N, C-alpha and C positions, 0 to 999 in steps of 0.2 A: 503493500499499499505506499502510496506517495502522500507526501505531508502537505496538509492543508495551510496555505499563507492565510493569515488573517491580514487585511488592509489596515494599514496605519495613518490616521490623519495627522497632520502637523499643522497647529493653528496658533495664531497669536492673536490672543483676546485681552484687551485692556493691557498691551504691552508684555503679557505674560505668555512664555511661550508652553504650550501642550502637546505631548503625543497622545492622541486617543485612538486606543484599539476600535476599528470601525466595524461592529457586528453586522450591518448593513449598508450598502453602498447609497440605498435609498432613503437613509436617515436625514431629517431634517436639520437644519442649523440650529432650530428653536430646541428640538429634542436633544441634540447633543450638548448645547449649551446648559440645559436645565436637567438631563437625567445623566449626563456624563462628567460634567464639569462641575453641576452645583452651583450654576448660577442662574437664579431662578428670577431675577429682576424681570426679563421678557415674559411676558403671560402668554398663556395658550387661551385665548378666547373663543374665536370660531373656528381655527385651524382650516381657514379656507382663504385667507388673504382679505378678508372683508372688514375687519375691525381696527387693526392697526397695534393692538396691544403688545404684539410682539415685534415692533420695529425695532431694529439694532443697526448700526452703520458698518458697510463691508467697504473697505478702502474708501470711507468717508462718503460713499452715498449711503442714503436711508434705505433699506431692504425690510420686507416682511421675513422674518427667519422661517415662518413656518411653510412659505413657500419657496424657501431657498435651500437646496440641498447642502449638507455639510462638506461636502467634497469642494462645493464651489469657495469656500473658506479657506482652502489650502493654500498656503504661501500669499495669505491676504491679511489685512490687520482689519479684525473685528473689534467695535466698541459698543460694550454695552451701558446699561445705565449704572452698572455698579462701578465703572471706570470715571463716572463724572466728577466726584469729590475728589479734590488734591488736598493732601494732610491735613485732613479733617475740615476744610473749607468746602461750603457747598460751591458746585458750577453756578454762575451768574443766572442761567435759567432756570436752575433748582431754586436758587434763592428768590428769583421774580416770582416762580410758580407758589412759594410759600408765602411772599408778602402780598400776593394777590388771592389767596386762597382758591388757587384754581385747580383744587382736587377737592373730593369728598370722601367716596368710597377708597379711592387710591388704586382700585385695579388698572385702570388704563394709564395712570402717571408715568409709568415708565417709559412706554410707547409714545404718548405725548411728548414727554421732555426730548426723547431722540429724534423725533418729527421736528419738533419745536426747534431744536438747535439747528438741524439740517437747513429747516425754512429760512432763518436767519442767515445761515453760511451761504445758502443758494440766492440771496438777494430777493426773498419773497416776502418781506415782512414790510413795505412801506405805507400799508393801510392796514384798516381793519378788515376791507373785504379782501384784500388779497391773502391775508393771513387766514381767513376762514377759506379761501379757496385751496391754498396750499396744504392745509391741515385738514381737509375734508376727509381724507382717509382715514383718521384717526377719530374713531366713536368713543363718546363718553355716555354710559348709561345713567349717569346723574345729572346730565346737561349742565355741566359746569363751563359750557362754552365762552360766555362773556369774559369771566375770569381768565380762562386759558388765553382768550386772544389778547387780554389787557398783559398778561404776563408776559407774553411774547413782544408785544409791542413796547414793552416797558424795557425786557432785555435787548431788543435790537436797538433801540434809542441808546442804551447804555454801551453796546458795543460799538455803534456808531462813534460815539465820542471819546470812546478808548481806543478808537481806530483797529478794531478788530473785526473780526468777521463772524462773531457769534460764538467763539468759543472752540473747546476742543471737538474732534470727530467723537 
């Protein structure tokens, strides 16, 4: 009998390198993050790419991790909500969400934060209407949309004054 080689994924998540034995090449990035790496910030909401709760950044682009195969993240940089705070300091978007009460139950907050950071970085936060349009893929069951929009606008304004593009990927 020949030996069976189990594929290994080489992932970089929030700057940390991981070697992950991949039991199934069809494993999603979401399941790999949650079940194999213990990073449970990205939420499994609809598992169909409709709610945005699983949003992470892949090489700086926002992606729905439930619709992305883990193998697609090999040799790429993955950023999750767990990697936003630095040295105990909230990311500016996290602080803006806190200051604007832009969360209620909190289930959607990680995906909202990751999309919000991308929204600002992509240059789509110049007005409340534009923010709502570019955040429309992230659903909030509690309907905290006015607070989320206000938080993004505040963070975008602060980023503009600081000469940044909305913070880390």
